[in-house]
PAVODREN-535131 format. One record per residue (C-alpha): z, x, y. Coordinates in steps of 0.2 Angstrom, whole numbers. Each point is the difference from the previous one (the first is absolute). Last residue first. Layout:
BEGIN
<site><c3>Z</c3><c1>X</c1><c2>Y</c2></site>
...
//
This chain:
BEGIN
<site><c3>299</c3><c1>-655</c1><c2>-435</c2></site>
<site><c3>-6</c3><c1>18</c1><c2>0</c2></site>
<site><c3>12</c3><c1>15</c1><c2>-2</c2></site>
<site><c3>-7</c3><c1>17</c1><c2>7</c2></site>
<site><c3>12</c3><c1>15</c1><c2>0</c2></site>
<site><c3>11</c3><c1>7</c1><c2>14</c2></site>
<site><c3>10</c3><c1>16</c1><c2>-5</c2></site>
<site><c3>16</c3><c1>5</c1><c2>8</c2></site>
<site><c3>8</c3><c1>17</c1><c2>-4</c2></site>
<site><c3>18</c3><c1>4</c1><c2>2</c2></site>
<site><c3>8</c3><c1>17</c1><c2>6</c2></site>
<site><c3>18</c3><c1>1</c1><c2>-6</c2></site>
<site><c3>15</c3><c1>7</c1><c2>10</c2></site>
<site><c3>7</c3><c1>-18</c1><c2>3</c2></site>
<site><c3>-9</c3><c1>-12</c1><c2>-11</c2></site>
<site><c3>14</c3><c1>-13</c1><c2>-1</c2></site>
<site><c3>-8</c3><c1>-17</c1><c2>1</c2></site>
<site><c3>0</c3><c1>-13</c1><c2>13</c2></site>
<site><c3>-3</c3><c1>10</c1><c2>16</c2></site>
<site><c3>-10</c3><c1>13</c1><c2>-10</c2></site>
<site><c3>-12</c3><c1>-13</c1><c2>-6</c2></site>
<site><c3>-1</c3><c1>-8</c1><c2>18</c2></site>
<site><c3>-4</c3><c1>17</c1><c2>7</c2></site>
<site><c3>-14</c3><c1>3</c1><c2>-12</c2></site>
<site><c3>-7</c3><c1>-17</c1><c2>4</c2></site>
<site><c3>0</c3><c1>4</c1><c2>19</c2></site>
<site><c3>-7</c3><c1>17</c1><c2>-4</c2></site>
<site><c3>-15</c3><c1>-8</c1><c2>-10</c2></site>
<site><c3>-2</c3><c1>-12</c1><c2>15</c2></site>
<site><c3>-2</c3><c1>14</c1><c2>12</c2></site>
<site><c3>-12</c3><c1>9</c1><c2>-12</c2></site>
<site><c3>-13</c3><c1>-14</c1><c2>-1</c2></site>
<site><c3>-2</c3><c1>-13</c1><c2>-15</c2></site>
<site><c3>-19</c3><c1>-5</c1><c2>2</c2></site>
<site><c3>-6</c3><c1>8</c1><c2>-16</c2></site>
<site><c3>13</c3><c1>-10</c1><c2>-10</c2></site>
<site><c3>-9</c3><c1>-17</c1><c2>4</c2></site>
<site><c3>6</c3><c1>-14</c1><c2>-12</c2></site>
<site><c3>17</c3><c1>8</c1><c2>-4</c2></site>
<site><c3>10</c3><c1>9</c1><c2>-14</c2></site>
<site><c3>13</c3><c1>12</c1><c2>6</c2></site>
<site><c3>3</c3><c1>14</c1><c2>-13</c2></site>
<site><c3>16</c3><c1>10</c1><c2>2</c2></site>
<site><c3>2</c3><c1>19</c1><c2>-5</c2></site>
<site><c3>17</c3><c1>7</c1><c2>-1</c2></site>
<site><c3>-2</c3><c1>17</c1><c2>-10</c2></site>
<site><c3>2</c3><c1>4</c1><c2>-18</c2></site>
<site><c3>-12</c3><c1>-13</c1><c2>-6</c2></site>
<site><c3>-3</c3><c1>-19</c1><c2>-2</c2></site>
<site><c3>-6</c3><c1>-10</c1><c2>14</c2></site>
<site><c3>12</c3><c1>-11</c1><c2>10</c2></site>
<site><c3>-6</c3><c1>-18</c1><c2>3</c2></site>
<site><c3>-5</c3><c1>-10</c1><c2>15</c2></site>
<site><c3>-7</c3><c1>-18</c1><c2>2</c2></site>
<site><c3>-13</c3><c1>-10</c1><c2>10</c2></site>
<site><c3>-4</c3><c1>10</c1><c2>16</c2></site>
<site><c3>-11</c3><c1>-11</c1><c2>11</c2></site>
<site><c3>-12</c3><c1>8</c1><c2>13</c2></site>
<site><c3>-8</c3><c1>-12</c1><c2>12</c2></site>
<site><c3>-18</c3><c1>4</c1><c2>5</c2></site>
<site><c3>-6</c3><c1>-1</c1><c2>18</c2></site>
<site><c3>-6</c3><c1>18</c1><c2>0</c2></site>
<site><c3>18</c3><c1>5</c1><c2>-5</c2></site>
<site><c3>15</c3><c1>-11</c1><c2>0</c2></site>
<site><c3>17</c3><c1>8</c1><c2>3</c2></site>
<site><c3>10</c3><c1>2</c1><c2>-16</c2></site>
<site><c3>14</c3><c1>-13</c1><c2>-1</c2></site>
<site><c3>17</c3><c1>1</c1><c2>9</c2></site>
<site><c3>12</c3><c1>-13</c1><c2>-6</c2></site>
<site><c3>-11</c3><c1>-4</c1><c2>-15</c2></site>
<site><c3>0</c3><c1>19</c1><c2>-4</c2></site>
<site><c3>19</c3><c1>1</c1><c2>2</c2></site>
<site><c3>1</c3><c1>-15</c1><c2>-11</c2></site>
<site><c3>-11</c3><c1>8</c1><c2>-13</c2></site>
<site><c3>12</c3><c1>16</c1><c2>-1</c2></site>
<site><c3>16</c3><c1>-7</c1><c2>-7</c2></site>
<site><c3>-5</c3><c1>-13</c1><c2>-13</c2></site>
<site><c3>-16</c3><c1>10</c1><c2>-4</c2></site>
<site><c3>9</c3><c1>16</c1><c2>-4</c2></site>
<site><c3>14</c3><c1>-9</c1><c2>-9</c2></site>
<site><c3>-12</c3><c1>-9</c1><c2>-12</c2></site>
<site><c3>-10</c3><c1>17</c1><c2>-2</c2></site>
<site><c3>16</c3><c1>8</c1><c2>-6</c2></site>
<site><c3>4</c3><c1>16</c1><c2>9</c2></site>
<site><c3>1</c3><c1>17</c1><c2>-10</c2></site>
<site><c3>10</c3><c1>15</c1><c2>6</c2></site>
<site><c3>-6</c3><c1>17</c1><c2>-4</c2></site>
<site><c3>-1</c3><c1>7</c1><c2>18</c2></site>
<site><c3>16</c3><c1>-8</c1><c2>6</c2></site>
<site><c3>9</c3><c1>8</c1><c2>-15</c2></site>
<site><c3>-6</c3><c1>17</c1><c2>5</c2></site>
<site><c3>5</c3><c1>-4</c1><c2>18</c2></site>
<site><c3>18</c3><c1>-3</c1><c2>-7</c2></site>
<site><c3>-1</c3><c1>17</c1><c2>-9</c2></site>
<site><c3>-5</c3><c1>9</c1><c2>16</c2></site>
<site><c3>14</c3><c1>-9</c1><c2>9</c2></site>
<site><c3>13</c3><c1>6</c1><c2>-13</c2></site>
<site><c3>-6</c3><c1>18</c1><c2>2</c2></site>
<site><c3>0</c3><c1>-1</c1><c2>19</c2></site>
<site><c3>18</c3><c1>-7</c1><c2>-1</c2></site>
<site><c3>5</c3><c1>14</c1><c2>-11</c2></site>
<site><c3>-7</c3><c1>12</c1><c2>14</c2></site>
<site><c3>10</c3><c1>-9</c1><c2>13</c2></site>
<site><c3>9</c3><c1>16</c1><c2>7</c2></site>
<site><c3>1</c3><c1>14</c1><c2>-12</c2></site>
<site><c3>4</c3><c1>12</c1><c2>14</c2></site>
<site><c3>-15</c3><c1>12</c1><c2>-3</c2></site>
<site><c3>-10</c3><c1>-15</c1><c2>-5</c2></site>
<site><c3>2</c3><c1>-8</c1><c2>16</c2></site>
<site><c3>-7</c3><c1>-18</c1><c2>0</c2></site>
<site><c3>-7</c3><c1>-13</c1><c2>11</c2></site>
<site><c3>-8</c3><c1>-14</c1><c2>-10</c2></site>
<site><c3>-16</c3><c1>-10</c1><c2>4</c2></site>
<site><c3>-4</c3><c1>-14</c1><c2>-12</c2></site>
<site><c3>-18</c3><c1>-5</c1><c2>1</c2></site>
<site><c3>-9</c3><c1>-15</c1><c2>8</c2></site>
<site><c3>-10</c3><c1>11</c1><c2>11</c2></site>
<site><c3>-18</c3><c1>-4</c1><c2>-5</c2></site>
<site><c3>-9</c3><c1>-3</c1><c2>16</c2></site>
<site><c3>7</c3><c1>11</c1><c2>7</c2></site>
<site><c3>8</c3><c1>17</c1><c2>-5</c2></site>
<site><c3>1</c3><c1>6</c1><c2>18</c2></site>
<site><c3>9</c3><c1>-16</c1><c2>6</c2></site>
<site><c3>12</c3><c1>1</c1><c2>-15</c2></site>
<site><c3>5</c3><c1>18</c1><c2>4</c2></site>
<site><c3>3</c3><c1>-4</c1><c2>19</c2></site>
<site><c3>11</c3><c1>-15</c1><c2>-6</c2></site>
<site><c3>10</c3><c1>11</c1><c2>-12</c2></site>
<site><c3>3</c3><c1>13</c1><c2>14</c2></site>
<site><c3>7</c3><c1>-13</c1><c2>12</c2></site>
<site><c3>11</c3><c1>-8</c1><c2>-14</c2></site>
<site><c3>7</c3><c1>17</c1><c2>-4</c2></site>
<site><c3>3</c3><c1>4</c1><c2>18</c2></site>
<site><c3>10</c3><c1>-16</c1><c2>3</c2></site>
<site><c3>10</c3><c1>1</c1><c2>-16</c2></site>
<site><c3>4</c3><c1>18</c1><c2>5</c2></site>
<site><c3>-4</c3><c1>17</c1><c2>-7</c2></site>
<site><c3>-3</c3><c1>15</c1><c2>12</c2></site>
<site><c3>-12</c3><c1>9</c1><c2>-12</c2></site>
<site><c3>3</c3><c1>15</c1><c2>-11</c2></site>
<site><c3>10</c3><c1>-11</c1><c2>-12</c2></site>
<site><c3>-17</c3><c1>-10</c1><c2>-2</c2></site>
<site><c3>-7</c3><c1>14</c1><c2>-10</c2></site>
<site><c3>-10</c3><c1>-12</c1><c2>-10</c2></site>
<site><c3>-9</c3><c1>-16</c1><c2>5</c2></site>
<site><c3>-4</c3><c1>-7</c1><c2>-17</c2></site>
<site><c3>-14</c3><c1>-13</c1><c2>-1</c2></site>
<site><c3>-1</c3><c1>-11</c1><c2>-16</c2></site>
<site><c3>-17</c3><c1>-4</c1><c2>-6</c2></site>
<site><c3>-6</c3><c1>-10</c1><c2>-16</c2></site>
<site><c3>-18</c3><c1>6</c1><c2>-5</c2></site>
<site><c3>-16</c3><c1>-9</c1><c2>4</c2></site>
<site><c3>-10</c3><c1>16</c1><c2>-1</c2></site>
<site><c3>-6</c3><c1>-4</c1><c2>18</c2></site>
<site><c3>18</c3><c1>-1</c1><c2>5</c2></site>
<site><c3>5</c3><c1>17</c1><c2>-8</c2></site>
<site><c3>-14</c3><c1>8</c1><c2>9</c2></site>
<site><c3>4</c3><c1>-10</c1><c2>16</c2></site>
<site><c3>18</c3><c1>8</c1><c2>0</c2></site>
<site><c3>-7</c3><c1>17</c1><c2>-3</c2></site>
<site><c3>-12</c3><c1>-2</c1><c2>15</c2></site>
<site><c3>14</c3><c1>-7</c1><c2>11</c2></site>
<site><c3>11</c3><c1>16</c1><c2>-4</c2></site>
<site><c3>-15</c3><c1>11</c1><c2>4</c2></site>
<site><c3>-1</c3><c1>-9</c1><c2>17</c2></site>
<site><c3>18</c3><c1>4</c1><c2>4</c2></site>
<site><c3>15</c3><c1>-12</c1><c2>-1</c2></site>
<site><c3>15</c3><c1>10</c1><c2>8</c2></site>
<site><c3>3</c3><c1>18</c1><c2>0</c2></site>
<site><c3>19</c3><c1>1</c1><c2>0</c2></site>
<site><c3>0</c3><c1>-15</c1><c2>-12</c2></site>
<site><c3>-11</c3><c1>9</c1><c2>-13</c2></site>
<site><c3>-9</c3><c1>-13</c1><c2>-10</c2></site>
<site><c3>1</c3><c1>-4</c1><c2>-19</c2></site>
<site><c3>-11</c3><c1>-13</c1><c2>-8</c2></site>
<site><c3>8</c3><c1>-6</c1><c2>-16</c2></site>
<site><c3>-15</c3><c1>-6</c1><c2>-10</c2></site>
<site><c3>3</c3><c1>-14</c1><c2>-13</c2></site>
<site><c3>-10</c3><c1>-3</c1><c2>-16</c2></site>
<site><c3>-7</c3><c1>17</c1><c2>-3</c2></site>
<site><c3>-16</c3><c1>6</c1><c2>-8</c2></site>
<site><c3>-10</c3><c1>0</c1><c2>16</c2></site>
<site><c3>13</c3><c1>10</c1><c2>9</c2></site>
<site><c3>1</c3><c1>13</c1><c2>-14</c2></site>
<site><c3>-19</c3><c1>2</c1><c2>1</c2></site>
<site><c3>1</c3><c1>3</c1><c2>18</c2></site>
<site><c3>14</c3><c1>12</c1><c2>-2</c2></site>
<site><c3>-10</c3><c1>10</c1><c2>-14</c2></site>
<site><c3>-14</c3><c1>1</c1><c2>13</c2></site>
<site><c3>11</c3><c1>7</c1><c2>13</c2></site>
<site><c3>7</c3><c1>12</c1><c2>-12</c2></site>
<site><c3>-17</c3><c1>7</c1><c2>-4</c2></site>
<site><c3>-3</c3><c1>3</c1><c2>18</c2></site>
<site><c3>17</c3><c1>9</c1><c2>1</c2></site>
<site><c3>-5</c3><c1>12</c1><c2>-14</c2></site>
<site><c3>-16</c3><c1>4</c1><c2>9</c2></site>
<site><c3>9</c3><c1>4</c1><c2>17</c2></site>
<site><c3>-7</c3><c1>-6</c1><c2>16</c2></site>
<site><c3>5</c3><c1>-18</c1><c2>2</c2></site>
<site><c3>2</c3><c1>-1</c1><c2>19</c2></site>
<site><c3>-16</c3><c1>-9</c1><c2>3</c2></site>
<site><c3>4</c3><c1>-12</c1><c2>-14</c2></site>
<site><c3>15</c3><c1>-7</c1><c2>10</c2></site>
<site><c3>16</c3><c1>2</c1><c2>-10</c2></site>
<site><c3>5</c3><c1>-9</c1><c2>-16</c2></site>
<site><c3>16</c3><c1>8</c1><c2>-6</c2></site>
<site><c3>1</c3><c1>3</c1><c2>-19</c2></site>
<site><c3>7</c3><c1>-14</c1><c2>-10</c2></site>
<site><c3>16</c3><c1>-5</c1><c2>-8</c2></site>
<site><c3>-2</c3><c1>-14</c1><c2>-12</c2></site>
<site><c3>16</c3><c1>-10</c1><c2>-5</c2></site>
<site><c3>-2</c3><c1>-10</c1><c2>-17</c2></site>
<site><c3>11</c3><c1>-15</c1><c2>-3</c2></site>
<site><c3>15</c3><c1>-7</c1><c2>-10</c2></site>
<site><c3>14</c3><c1>-7</c1><c2>10</c2></site>
<site><c3>16</c3><c1>-8</c1><c2>-7</c2></site>
<site><c3>11</c3><c1>13</c1><c2>8</c2></site>
<site><c3>-10</c3><c1>13</c1><c2>-9</c2></site>
<site><c3>-17</c3><c1>6</c1><c2>-6</c2></site>
<site><c3>-11</c3><c1>10</c1><c2>11</c2></site>
<site><c3>-16</c3><c1>8</c1><c2>-6</c2></site>
<site><c3>-7</c3><c1>14</c1><c2>10</c2></site>
<site><c3>-18</c3><c1>3</c1><c2>3</c2></site>
<site><c3>-5</c3><c1>15</c1><c2>11</c2></site>
<site><c3>-17</c3><c1>2</c1><c2>9</c2></site>
<site><c3>-3</c3><c1>18</c1><c2>3</c2></site>
<site><c3>0</c3><c1>12</c1><c2>15</c2></site>
<site><c3>17</c3><c1>-4</c1><c2>8</c2></site>
<site><c3>4</c3><c1>14</c1><c2>12</c2></site>
<site><c3>-14</c3><c1>-6</c1><c2>12</c2></site>
<site><c3>10</c3><c1>1</c1><c2>16</c2></site>
<site><c3>13</c3><c1>14</c1><c2>0</c2></site>
<site><c3>18</c3><c1>-7</c1><c2>3</c2></site>
<site><c3>3</c3><c1>3</c1><c2>-19</c2></site>
<site><c3>3</c3><c1>-12</c1><c2>-14</c2></site>
<site><c3>-4</c3><c1>3</c1><c2>-18</c2></site>
<site><c3>0</c3><c1>-15</c1><c2>-12</c2></site>
<site><c3>12</c3><c1>-7</c1><c2>-12</c2></site>
<site><c3>15</c3><c1>7</c1><c2>8</c2></site>
<site><c3>12</c3><c1>-13</c1><c2>-6</c2></site>
<site><c3>9</c3><c1>-16</c1><c2>5</c2></site>
<site><c3>-15</c3><c1>-11</c1><c2>-4</c2></site>
<site><c3>-1</c3><c1>-9</c1><c2>16</c2></site>
<site><c3>4</c3><c1>16</c1><c2>10</c2></site>
<site><c3>-13</c3><c1>10</c1><c2>-9</c2></site>
<site><c3>-13</c3><c1>-13</c1><c2>3</c2></site>
<site><c3>4</c3><c1>-2</c1><c2>18</c2></site>
<site><c3>0</c3><c1>19</c1><c2>3</c2></site>
<site><c3>-17</c3><c1>1</c1><c2>-8</c2></site>
<site><c3>-7</c3><c1>-13</c1><c2>12</c2></site>
<site><c3>9</c3><c1>7</c1><c2>16</c2></site>
<site><c3>-13</c3><c1>-1</c1><c2>14</c2></site>
<site><c3>-6</c3><c1>18</c1><c2>-4</c2></site>
<site><c3>-18</c3><c1>-4</c1><c2>-3</c2></site>
<site><c3>-7</c3><c1>-17</c1><c2>4</c2></site>
<site><c3>4</c3><c1>-15</c1><c2>-10</c2></site>
<site><c3>2</c3><c1>-7</c1><c2>-17</c2></site>
<site><c3>14</c3><c1>-4</c1><c2>-12</c2></site>
<site><c3>-8</c3><c1>-10</c1><c2>-15</c2></site>
<site><c3>10</c3><c1>-13</c1><c2>-9</c2></site>
<site><c3>-6</c3><c1>-5</c1><c2>-17</c2></site>
<site><c3>8</c3><c1>-16</c1><c2>-8</c2></site>
<site><c3>2</c3><c1>0</c1><c2>-19</c2></site>
<site><c3>-6</c3><c1>-15</c1><c2>-9</c2></site>
<site><c3>-19</c3><c1>4</c1><c2>3</c2></site>
<site><c3>-12</c3><c1>-12</c1><c2>7</c2></site>
<site><c3>-17</c3><c1>1</c1><c2>-7</c2></site>
<site><c3>-12</c3><c1>7</c1><c2>13</c2></site>
<site><c3>-10</c3><c1>-12</c1><c2>11</c2></site>
<site><c3>-15</c3><c1>9</c1><c2>7</c2></site>
<site><c3>-6</c3><c1>2</c1><c2>-18</c2></site>
<site><c3>0</c3><c1>17</c1><c2>-8</c2></site>
<site><c3>-14</c3><c1>12</c1><c2>2</c2></site>
<site><c3>-12</c3><c1>4</c1><c2>-14</c2></site>
<site><c3>-16</c3><c1>-8</c1><c2>7</c2></site>
<site><c3>5</c3><c1>3</c1><c2>18</c2></site>
<site><c3>-13</c3><c1>14</c1><c2>4</c2></site>
<site><c3>-13</c3><c1>-8</c1><c2>-12</c2></site>
<site><c3>0</c3><c1>-16</c1><c2>10</c2></site>
<site><c3>1</c3><c1>9</c1><c2>16</c2></site>
<site><c3>-16</c3><c1>10</c1><c2>-3</c2></site>
<site><c3>-9</c3><c1>-16</c1><c2>-5</c2></site>
<site><c3>5</c3><c1>-8</c1><c2>16</c2></site>
<site><c3>-3</c3><c1>15</c1><c2>11</c2></site>
<site><c3>-19</c3><c1>-1</c1><c2>-3</c2></site>
<site><c3>-5</c3><c1>-5</c1><c2>18</c2></site>
<site><c3>15</c3><c1>1</c1><c2>11</c2></site>
<site><c3>-11</c3><c1>3</c1><c2>16</c2></site>
<site><c3>8</c3><c1>16</c1><c2>6</c2></site>
<site><c3>6</c3><c1>6</c1><c2>-17</c2></site>
<site><c3>-18</c3><c1>-2</c1><c2>-8</c2></site>
<site><c3>2</c3><c1>1</c1><c2>-18</c2></site>
<site><c3>-8</c3><c1>8</c1><c2>-16</c2></site>
<site><c3>13</c3><c1>1</c1><c2>-14</c2></site>
<site><c3>-4</c3><c1>14</c1><c2>-12</c2></site>
<site><c3>4</c3><c1>-1</c1><c2>-18</c2></site>
<site><c3>6</c3><c1>16</c1><c2>-9</c2></site>
<site><c3>8</c3><c1>14</c1><c2>8</c2></site>
<site><c3>-11</c3><c1>14</c1><c2>-7</c2></site>
<site><c3>-4</c3><c1>8</c1><c2>17</c2></site>
<site><c3>-19</c3><c1>0</c1><c2>-5</c2></site>
<site><c3>0</c3><c1>-19</c1><c2>1</c2></site>
<site><c3>0</c3><c1>4</c1><c2>19</c2></site>
<site><c3>-19</c3><c1>2</c1><c2>0</c2></site>
<site><c3>-2</c3><c1>-18</c1><c2>-4</c2></site>
<site><c3>7</c3><c1>-6</c1><c2>17</c2></site>
<site><c3>-17</c3><c1>-2</c1><c2>9</c2></site>
<site><c3>-4</c3><c1>-16</c1><c2>-10</c2></site>
<site><c3>6</c3><c1>-13</c1><c2>12</c2></site>
<site><c3>-5</c3><c1>10</c1><c2>15</c2></site>
<site><c3>-16</c3><c1>-11</c1><c2>4</c2></site>
<site><c3>11</c3><c1>-16</c1><c2>-3</c2></site>
<site><c3>9</c3><c1>4</c1><c2>16</c2></site>
<site><c3>17</c3><c1>7</c1><c2>6</c2></site>
<site><c3>4</c3><c1>10</c1><c2>-15</c2></site>
<site><c3>12</c3><c1>11</c1><c2>11</c2></site>
<site><c3>13</c3><c1>3</c1><c2>-14</c2></site>
<site><c3>-2</c3><c1>6</c1><c2>-18</c2></site>
<site><c3>17</c3><c1>-4</c1><c2>-7</c2></site>
<site><c3>5</c3><c1>9</c1><c2>-16</c2></site>
<site><c3>16</c3><c1>-8</c1><c2>-7</c2></site>
<site><c3>13</c3><c1>12</c1><c2>-8</c2></site>
<site><c3>14</c3><c1>-6</c1><c2>-11</c2></site>
<site><c3>11</c3><c1>15</c1><c2>-1</c2></site>
<site><c3>0</c3><c1>15</c1><c2>-12</c2></site>
<site><c3>2</c3><c1>12</c1><c2>15</c2></site>
<site><c3>-12</c3><c1>13</c1><c2>-7</c2></site>
<site><c3>-15</c3><c1>-11</c1><c2>2</c2></site>
<site><c3>5</c3><c1>-3</c1><c2>18</c2></site>
<site><c3>1</c3><c1>18</c1><c2>5</c2></site>
<site><c3>-18</c3><c1>3</c1><c2>-8</c2></site>
<site><c3>-6</c3><c1>-15</c1><c2>9</c2></site>
<site><c3>6</c3><c1>8</c1><c2>17</c2></site>
<site><c3>-9</c3><c1>16</c1><c2>-4</c2></site>
<site><c3>-16</c3><c1>-9</c1><c2>-4</c2></site>
<site><c3>1</c3><c1>-10</c1><c2>16</c2></site>
<site><c3>2</c3><c1>16</c1><c2>9</c2></site>
<site><c3>-15</c3><c1>8</c1><c2>-8</c2></site>
<site><c3>-10</c3><c1>-15</c1><c2>7</c2></site>
<site><c3>-8</c3><c1>-16</c1><c2>-8</c2></site>
<site><c3>-11</c3><c1>-10</c1><c2>12</c2></site>
<site><c3>1</c3><c1>-1</c1><c2>19</c2></site>
<site><c3>-5</c3><c1>-18</c1><c2>3</c2></site>
<site><c3>9</c3><c1>-5</c1><c2>-16</c2></site>
<site><c3>17</c3><c1>5</c1><c2>6</c2></site>
<site><c3>14</c3><c1>2</c1><c2>-12</c2></site>
<site><c3>17</c3><c1>-8</c1><c2>-2</c2></site>
<site><c3>12</c3><c1>3</c1><c2>-14</c2></site>
<site><c3>11</c3><c1>-15</c1><c2>-2</c2></site>
<site><c3>16</c3><c1>5</c1><c2>-9</c2></site>
<site><c3>11</c3><c1>-12</c1><c2>-10</c2></site>
<site><c3>18</c3><c1>2</c1><c2>-5</c2></site>
<site><c3>4</c3><c1>12</c1><c2>15</c2></site>
<site><c3>14</c3><c1>13</c1><c2>0</c2></site>
<site><c3>-10</c3><c1>16</c1><c2>-6</c2></site>
<site><c3>-15</c3><c1>-5</c1><c2>10</c2></site>
<site><c3>10</c3><c1>-1</c1><c2>16</c2></site>
<site><c3>7</c3><c1>17</c1><c2>-3</c2></site>
<site><c3>-17</c3><c1>8</c1><c2>-2</c2></site>
<site><c3>-6</c3><c1>-9</c1><c2>16</c2></site>
<site><c3>16</c3><c1>7</c1><c2>8</c2></site>
<site><c3>-5</c3><c1>18</c1><c2>-4</c2></site>
<site><c3>-18</c3><c1>-3</c1><c2>7</c2></site>
<site><c3>7</c3><c1>-7</c1><c2>16</c2></site>
<site><c3>11</c3><c1>15</c1><c2>2</c2></site>
<site><c3>-14</c3><c1>12</c1><c2>-2</c2></site>
<site><c3>-11</c3><c1>-10</c1><c2>12</c2></site>
<site><c3>12</c3><c1>0</c1><c2>14</c2></site>
<site><c3>-5</c3><c1>17</c1><c2>7</c2></site>
<site><c3>-18</c3><c1>-6</c1><c2>1</c2></site>
<site><c3>-11</c3><c1>15</c1><c2>-3</c2></site>
<site><c3>-5</c3><c1>-7</c1><c2>-17</c2></site>
<site><c3>-1</c3><c1>10</c1><c2>-16</c2></site>
<site><c3>5</c3><c1>-14</c1><c2>-11</c2></site>
<site><c3>-1</c3><c1>-19</c1><c2>4</c2></site>
<site><c3>7</c3><c1>-16</c1><c2>-7</c2></site>
<site><c3>-1</c3><c1>-13</c1><c2>14</c2></site>
<site><c3>17</c3><c1>-8</c1><c2>6</c2></site>
<site><c3>8</c3><c1>-13</c1><c2>-11</c2></site>
<site><c3>1</c3><c1>-19</c1><c2>1</c2></site>
<site><c3>13</c3><c1>-7</c1><c2>-11</c2></site>
<site><c3>-1</c3><c1>-18</c1><c2>-6</c2></site>
<site><c3>15</c3><c1>-9</c1><c2>-7</c2></site>
<site><c3>-3</c3><c1>-14</c1><c2>-12</c2></site>
<site><c3>0</c3><c1>-19</c1><c2>-1</c2></site>
<site><c3>-7</c3><c1>-11</c1><c2>-14</c2></site>
<site><c3>-3</c3><c1>-18</c1><c2>3</c2></site>
<site><c3>-19</c3><c1>1</c1><c2>-1</c2></site>
<site><c3>0</c3><c1>16</c1><c2>11</c2></site>
<site><c3>13</c3><c1>4</c1><c2>12</c2></site>
<site><c3>2</c3><c1>16</c1><c2>11</c2></site>
<site><c3>15</c3><c1>9</c1><c2>8</c2></site>
<site><c3>-2</c3><c1>15</c1><c2>11</c2></site>
<site><c3>5</c3><c1>18</c1><c2>1</c2></site>
<site><c3>-10</c3><c1>12</c1><c2>11</c2></site>
<site><c3>2</c3><c1>19</c1><c2>-3</c2></site>
<site><c3>-1</c3><c1>11</c1><c2>15</c2></site>
<site><c3>-15</c3><c1>11</c1><c2>4</c2></site>
<site><c3>-14</c3><c1>-12</c1><c2>1</c2></site>
<site><c3>-13</c3><c1>6</c1><c2>13</c2></site>
<site><c3>-5</c3><c1>14</c1><c2>-11</c2></site>
<site><c3>-19</c3><c1>-1</c1><c2>2</c2></site>
<site><c3>-7</c3><c1>-9</c1><c2>15</c2></site>
<site><c3>-9</c3><c1>-16</c1><c2>-4</c2></site>
<site><c3>15</c3><c1>-10</c1><c2>5</c2></site>
<site><c3>12</c3><c1>-13</c1><c2>-7</c2></site>
<site><c3>19</c3><c1>0</c1><c2>4</c2></site>
<site><c3>10</c3><c1>-8</c1><c2>-13</c2></site>
<site><c3>11</c3><c1>-14</c1><c2>4</c2></site>
<site><c3>-14</c3><c1>-12</c1><c2>3</c2></site>
<site><c3>6</c3><c1>-14</c1><c2>-12</c2></site>
<site><c3>-6</c3><c1>-10</c1><c2>-15</c2></site>
<site><c3>9</c3><c1>11</c1><c2>-12</c2></site>
<site><c3>-15</c3><c1>2</c1><c2>-11</c2></site>
<site><c3>-13</c3><c1>1</c1><c2>14</c2></site>
<site><c3>11</c3><c1>12</c1><c2>11</c2></site>
<site><c3>2</c3><c1>11</c1><c2>-15</c2></site>
<site><c3>-19</c3><c1>0</c1><c2>-3</c2></site>
<site><c3>-4</c3><c1>5</c1><c2>18</c2></site>
<site><c3>13</c3><c1>13</c1><c2>-2</c2></site>
<site><c3>-8</c3><c1>7</c1><c2>-16</c2></site>
<site><c3>-18</c3><c1>0</c1><c2>8</c2></site>
<site><c3>-8</c3><c1>16</c1><c2>-6</c2></site>
<site><c3>5</c3><c1>9</c1><c2>15</c2></site>
<site><c3>10</c3><c1>14</c1><c2>-8</c2></site>
<site><c3>1</c3><c1>3</c1><c2>-19</c2></site>
<site><c3>8</c3><c1>-13</c1><c2>-11</c2></site>
<site><c3>16</c3><c1>-9</c1><c2>-4</c2></site>
<site><c3>6</c3><c1>-18</c1><c2>1</c2></site>
<site><c3>17</c3><c1>-2</c1><c2>-8</c2></site>
<site><c3>5</c3><c1>-16</c1><c2>-9</c2></site>
<site><c3>19</c3><c1>-4</c1><c2>-3</c2></site>
<site><c3>6</c3><c1>-14</c1><c2>-11</c2></site>
<site><c3>19</c3><c1>-3</c1><c2>-1</c2></site>
<site><c3>8</c3><c1>-2</c1><c2>-17</c2></site>
//
């Protein structure tokens, strides 16, 4: 099960600042003016080995002159419905307001786990200014400063208390999610593979509203195919029901083993395609890239190679993925796409013995050792694969803090050169090992 945390509250209480703090990014614009956040922001956060998705919502308002506020309020409601934990942010500098009480009433009705977060406790003098918020009847109050990070540790401890571990138990049946922008052919691919009209297909972008799970058994295969709603740029997500679909899609992506990322050959690889790709990569999912509608392009071996090179250049640094040129309409190479996705699934779950790892990789390290830093020589002693659903490898060395990104990439390239991890993001961890 995926974990989703929604940050809600009235405008200008520090929701976006908290979002940036939790995700360790600056995706959300922060300004003192009310109503700056109009789109939702999605991000990943990690706390004590547990990962979760964070959604930053716009400020909940009634009776405003801003034409966007009504839509923001509706989408806050939808975010609350889909989230597992809700962080309700209030401002100690302004105290309890009528709007805070309205939001609290909405949250009490939701039946979800709600954590009341008193923000802007930036000094010890304000440590006791949150007591008035007990009137909201939401239990314990977590006093924090989103700007400095003070108090966020206790908040995160409680947030992830009931979440599953980062490494979920492996399931026997592979789950393949078909993701991409609207109208690239996701539902058509599902229908063609299954040989029936499982989902509605029209030329209208956004026909698929819900996430559809279909189990496929036959020809020696047994897996789940997940058809998702198209992920378009958030600025274009206008309808309430479509916003709900986007959240469902993100949850489906997080719960899948392999993502089949579809792009439109007639449009090419767009910025949103890259965003979807990186979302799958950050979630450590296996990835297969399908370039659909290739029948509408002048196909040749030379043209195919050129397009593939352009795609890999845009997806760098992680571009060790299978790229398949398909035409769902003419049923070209769609079964190859399916077989490739299952191969990536096997690549993702493979285990490499410690003895084999050290026999293969240690000579590569000896040939090109880590560069000395501050006059100190770095020595990597041995390597082992860590348990879990994703390929994680621990490199034990004397000075792990001095391993730089270029050398990380070198080691990852050597891992991929000697072992088949095509389509699978791998993680390298450097841990101390004294002589």
